[in-house]
N, C-alpha and C positions, 0 to 999 in steps of 0.2 A: 598282222594278227592271224593270218591264215596259217594252217597246219600246226596250230597249238595242240598241246596235250594237257588235258585237265585230269588231275588226280582226285579221286573221291574216296574218302574214308567211310567205309560201310557199304554193304552189298545188298541192301534191301530194295523194296519197290521204289522208294524215292530216288535212290541212286540209279535204278533202272530207267525210270522216266526222265531223269536228268541226262543220262547217257544217250537216250533216243533223241532228246531235244538238241543235244550237243551235235549229233551227227548232221542235223539240218544246217548247222553253221560251219561244217567242215572241221569241227573240233573232235579229236579222238579222246577217249576216256579210258584211264587206267583205274582199276578198283583195288583197294586194299581192304580185305575183310578176313575175319576169323572163320568164316562159313564156307563150307564146300558147296559148289553148285548153287551159289546165291542168285537171286533174281537179276541183280545188276551184272554179275559176271556173264550171264547168258547173252548180253547184248554189247559188252565192252570189248575194246580192242585188246586188252591185256588185264590179267588179274593176278595179284599176289595174295595167297592165303597164308596168314601168319597171325600170331598174337599181337595185339596193339602195343605191347611192351617190347617187341623184338626190334632192337635198334638196328641190327644188321639188315633185316628185311625192310625197315622203314627207310634206311639210307638208299637201298636198291630202288624202292618205290619213288623217292624224291628225285633220284637221278634221272628217272625216265619221264618226268613231267615238268611243265612250265609253271603251273600254279596248282594249289591244293584247296579243296573244300571238304565238307562232310555232310552226311545225309541223316545223322541222328545225333542226339546230344549227349548220349552216355559214353562217349569216347573219353578215355582218361585225359585229363587236362595235360598231364606230362607228355603224352604222345603229341598233341598239337604244339606244345612249347618246344619240343625237340625238333619237330618238322619245320617250325618257324625259323630255325637257325640255318635251314637248308634251302627252302623255297617260300614264297609268299603263301599265306594261308588266310582264306576269307570264309565266313565273317571272322572277325577278330576273336581270340580266345577269351578276352574279357567278357564278351557277351555269352560265350559258351559257359564259362565258369558261373556267371550269375544265374543262368537258366538251369544249371545242374543242382542248385540248392534252393528250395522253396522259400526259405527265410531271406537269403541274400537277394533272390528275385524280387520278392514283394517289398523289401526294404528299399531296393534300388528304384522300383517303380514309384513308390511314395516320394522318394527324394527328388524325383524329376517332375512332381506334380500330378502323377497318374494314380487315381484312387483305386484301392482294392477293398475287399472285405477285411474286417478285423482279423488279426492273426497274432499268435504268441508262440514262442519256443516252449517246448514241454520236455521236462526231464524226469518228472515224478508225479505222483497222484495229486500232490498239492497244486501243481501247475494246472492240471485238468480242472480241479475244483475252482481255482482262481479264474480260469477262462469262463467257465459257466456262470460264476457269480458276477464278475465284472460286466459281462455282456448281457446278463439277465436272461440266459438261454436255458431251455430245457435239454437241448442237444447241440453238439458241435461235431465237426469232422476232424478226426485225428489222422494225420498222414506222416509217412516217412519223409524226411526233408530231401532225400535223394532217391532216384532210380524208379519211382513209381510212375506208371502210365496205364491208360485204359482201365482205370479203377483198381489197379494193383497197388498194394502198400497203403491202403487207407481203410478207415473204419468209422462208422457213425457211432457216436458215444452219447449215452443219456446220463442225466444226473443220478439216475437210479442204478446204473451199472456198477460193477465191482471194478474199481480202477486198477487194482493190482493185477487182476486177470487181463484187463485190457492192455496194460503195459507189457505183460508177459507175451501177448500175441505178437508184439513187434520185436521181441528177442533183443532188446537193448539198442535198437536202431535210433539215431537222433530223430526227434519228432517235432511236428508243428501242429498246433491247434488252429483251425480256421472256422470263422463264423459261418453258419448256414445262411445263405442269402435267399430271401423269398423272390427269386427271379421270374420274370415273365417269359424270357427266352434267352438262349445262348447265341451269341454272334461270334464271328472272327473276321479279322481283316488281315490280308497278306499284303506285304509291301516289298517292292524291289527298289534298290537304290544303288547307283553306279558310282564310279570313282570321281565323277564330277558333281555328285550330290543330286542328280536328277532322280526323280522317283515316279514309280507307277504302282497303282494299287489294285487289288482284287477284292471285291465285296464292298461292304460287309455281306456275309452270307449267314443264313439262319441254320444253326446246327441242331440236329436231334440225335440223342444218344439212346442206345439200348444196352443194358448191362454194363454201363460205363464206357462202352466203345461207340465211337461215332458211327451212326447208322446212315444219316442223310444230311446233305448240305444243299440248300436251296438259294438260288440267285434269280431275281432280286429278293432281298430278305424280308420285305413287308413291313419294316419299321418306319417310324416317322422321320421326316427330313432332319429334325433336331437330333435324334438318336444317331442317325447315319453320320451326320457332320461331326458329332462328338467322337464317335468311334474312329473315324478317319483322322481327326485331329490328334487323338491319343497315339494312334499308330505312327503318324508322321513324326510327332514329338520324340517317340522312342527311337525311331530310325535315325533321326538327326543327332540325338544325344549320344547314341553308341557309335556314331560315325559308321553306320552300316555300309558294307560292300557285299552285296548279295541279296538274299531274301530272308525275311522273318515273318512270323505270324504272331498276332496278339489275340488271344482268346478272351472273351468278354461276357459279362452278365448284364442284361438289361433288367433292372428291378421293376417291381409293380408301379413305382411312382415315376418311372422314366429315367432314373439315374443310370449311368453306365459305369461299371466297375471292371477293372482288369482282373483276369483270373491267372493266366499263364502266358509265358513267352516261349515260342518255339524258334530257335535261331537257325532256321532252315526252311525248305519247302514244307508244305503241310497238307495233310489229308483233306482238309476242308477246301483246298484250292485245286483239287484234281479236275473239277469241272472246267477250269480254264483252258485245258488242253483242247476241248471241243467247242467252247463257247466264246473264246477271246481271240483277238488278233494275234497276240503273243502270249503263250502260257507262262504260268509261274516258273516252270522248269527252264524254258528257254531264256527268260529274263534273268534267272539266277546264273545261268551259264554266261550270258552276255555280260552281266555285271562283274563276275570274278575274273573273266577273261579279257576285260577291257573294251568290249564292244559297247556302243550306245544301246540304251534300252529300246525295246520295241513297245508299241502301244499295248497297254493291258486292257483296253476297252473291250467290253463285252459286245458281241454282235447278236447273241441269242440269250434268251432265258435258259436256265439249266437246273436240273435236279440230279445230283450225283448220289448214288447209293452204293455203299460198301457191300461186297460179297464176302461174308464172314463164314469160315468153316465150310460146311457142306453146301452153302448158297452157291458156290462156284459150279455145282453140278447143274445149275439152271442156265448155264451160258448158252447152250444151243437154242433154247426157247427165247432167251433175250435177244440173241442175234437176229431173230425173225421179226422183231418188233421195229416199227418205223421210228426214225429219229433217235435211235439208240446207239450209242458208241460203247463198245466193249473193251475192257482192259483186264487181261489175265496176267497175273504177275509171274506165272511159270513155276509156282511152288508145287512140288510133288506131294508133300506131306500135308494132307488135310486134317486140321485139328480144330477143336472147338475154340472159338474166340480168335482164331488166326485170320488176318486180313489176306484173303486170297486174290482179290481183284476188286474192280468196281465197274459200274456202268453209269453213263450220263445220258439223260433224256433231254434233248434240246427243244426249244420252242421259240416262236417269234417274241422278240423283246419289246414289250409295250411301254416300259418305263425303266429308269435307271436306278430305282431305289434298292 
């Protein structure tokens, strides 16, 4: 297994941190991305910059690697299906396809016994009215079924709104209505699973958002033993049902009555697991590389408590001050263009681990 080459579709910070982890294992990484000077390209052995539909470039990419993975879920399914004819691709594209469509995702979760908030496909004003009426709700969340992230592609809709104007806002995109859950906190669990079915988990962690973007993840999460075990059981079930090879994250709501509901699947390494680089024996990124490249998983056990905070936009300018703080690990993603709402880096403050909740 030495001297392997791992191909990663996507050149963002998740690819960057995966490439850094791969280097520890002696695995070289080749990146395929449509972006010039991407964060991952800065640390990879080789990069191809081309459109994800460019089959000539994809063939060149596949010829230079042993196995392929991806670092974000909005890659065209056709790209992955094409590459599968040339080299192994993990995780499987069935998981990718489900995660790309919110209706398919929630329908699948329900089919394997994982509860979600109520949802409904929406095509017209009557559907919005139906959701509000059937759920006895004053408000719902309306989202595009595809491509939304960090709060993009969604709108809070009241029964007093003009539904025609609401629909016009989405310009004809397929939509899903989701019930607004009165949650007490948001959690996520990340799980790695190898080709032998062995699993290692990270979390649950407590996630806090600002302007719909993840601001902070805290481990231990502070929830009850019952909530923690339920969150882990749901994530293990998902990993087994999809025959996962690699890493996935399951985002969850904990309601005020202690119920745990699944929100979204991420079929890849995840922002809420960045703390694992500095606080775990083996990070989510290293275990992803281990799983897809055929290595045994390393221990995901936490040796420290951790609070990971994203550096969004101009927050990255604080990096010199943060570097002077004790027990603080700095991660700059190497992005030159500072923009509002853009994830530029993160930092993790570690502390003695008093319990494993």
